[in-house]
C-alpha positions as CSV (number, residue, x, y, z in Angstrom):
1,X,0.0,0.0,0.0
2,X,2.9,2.3,0.5
3,X,4.0,1.5,-3.1
4,X,0.6,2.6,-4.1
5,X,0.8,5.8,-2.3
6,X,4.4,6.4,-3.6
7,X,3.2,5.6,-7.2
8,X,0.3,8.0,-6.9
9,X,2.5,10.7,-5.6
10,X,5.0,10.2,-8.3
11,X,2.4,10.0,-11.1
12,X,0.8,13.3,-9.9
13,X,4.2,15.0,-9.7
14,X,4.7,14.0,-13.4
15,X,1.5,15.3,-14.6
16,X,-1.0,12.4,-14.2
17,X,-3.8,15.0,-13.6
18,X,-3.6,15.8,-17.3
19,X,-2.9,12.2,-18.4
20,X,-4.5,9.8,-15.9
21,X,-3.2,6.7,-17.7
22,X,0.1,7.6,-16.2
23,X,-1.2,7.0,-12.7
24,X,-3.1,3.8,-13.9
25,X,0.0,2.3,-15.2
26,X,1.7,3.1,-12.1
27,X,-1.2,1.4,-10.2
28,X,-1.0,-1.7,-12.5
29,X,2.7,-2.2,-11.7
30,X,2.0,-2.1,-8.0
31,X,-0.9,-4.5,-8.2
32,X,0.9,-6.9,-10.5
33,X,4.1,-6.9,-8.4
34,X,1.9,-7.6,-5.2
35,X,0.0,-10.3,-7.0
36,X,3.2,-12.0,-7.8
37,X,4.6,-12.3,-4.4
38,X,1.5,-12.6,-2.2
39,X,-1.8,-14.2,-1.9
40,X,-4.7,-13.3,-4.1
41,X,-6.5,-11.7,-1.0
42,X,-3.6,-9.2,-0.6
43,X,-3.7,-8.4,-4.4
44,X,-7.3,-7.8,-4.2
45,X,-6.9,-5.5,-1.1
46,X,-3.9,-3.8,-2.9
47,X,-6.0,-3.2,-6.1
48,X,-8.8,-1.7,-4.1
49,X,-6.5,0.7,-2.3
50,X,-4.8,1.7,-5.6
51,X,-8.2,2.4,-7.3
52,X,-9.1,4.5,-4.3
53,X,-5.8,6.4,-4.5
54,X,-6.1,6.8,-8.4
55,X,-9.8,7.8,-8.1
56,X,-9.3,10.1,-5.2
57,X,-6.1,11.9,-6.0
58,X,-5.7,11.8,-9.8
59,X,-9.4,11.7,-11.1
60,X,-10.8,13.6,-8.0
61,X,-9.8,16.4,-5.8
62,X,-8.6,16.2,-2.2
63,X,-9.1,12.6,-1.8
64,X,-12.8,12.5,-2.8
65,X,-13.5,9.4,-4.7
66,X,-15.0,9.8,-8.0
67,X,-17.5,7.2,-9.4
68,X,-17.3,8.0,-13.3
69,X,-16.9,5.9,-16.4
70,X,-13.1,6.5,-16.2
71,X,-12.9,5.4,-12.7
72,X,-15.0,2.3,-13.6
73,X,-12.5,1.5,-16.3
74,X,-9.7,1.9,-13.9
75,X,-11.4,-0.5,-11.5
76,X,-11.9,-3.1,-14.3
77,X,-8.3,-2.8,-15.3
78,X,-7.0,-3.3,-11.9
79,X,-9.3,-6.3,-11.2
80,X,-8.2,-7.9,-14.4
81,X,-4.7,-7.3,-13.4
82,X,-5.4,-9.1,-10.1
83,X,-6.8,-12.1,-11.9
84,X,-4.1,-12.5,-14.6
85,X,-1.1,-11.9,-12.3
86,X,-2.4,-14.0,-9.5
87,X,-3.2,-16.9,-12.0
88,X,0.2,-16.4,-13.6
89,X,1.9,-16.5,-10.1
90,X,0.0,-19.6,-9.2
91,X,1.0,-21.3,-12.3
92,X,4.7,-20.4,-11.7
93,X,4.5,-21.6,-8.0
94,X,3.0,-25.0,-9.2
95,X,5.6,-25.5,-11.8
96,X,8.5,-24.6,-9.4
97,X,7.2,-26.8,-6.6
98,X,9.0,-30.1,-6.3
99,X,6.9,-32.9,-7.4
100,X,6.5,-35.8,-5.1
101,X,7.4,-39.2,-6.3
102,X,4.8,-41.8,-6.3
103,X,5.6,-44.5,-3.7
């Protein structure tokens, strides 16, 4: 969640208010990284926080959440990132796990 806040601050600093896709890309990176190293529940929670940061500080003003078509698309993008990255991480873990020999 600290990464989400840092990503939002950095995105706003480089002009995400005028180009919100910059912030969304930063949030996708945070969600994907979290999904790759933690459980799916943590990735879902991270996506929710990242959406709130994006909606409140980039799309909205003064941390007021916005519920617009653009914030809905951002929520959908982050949800898809959770699904795909968690699935990919699960697949990698199953491939890396040592297989037990049949006895």
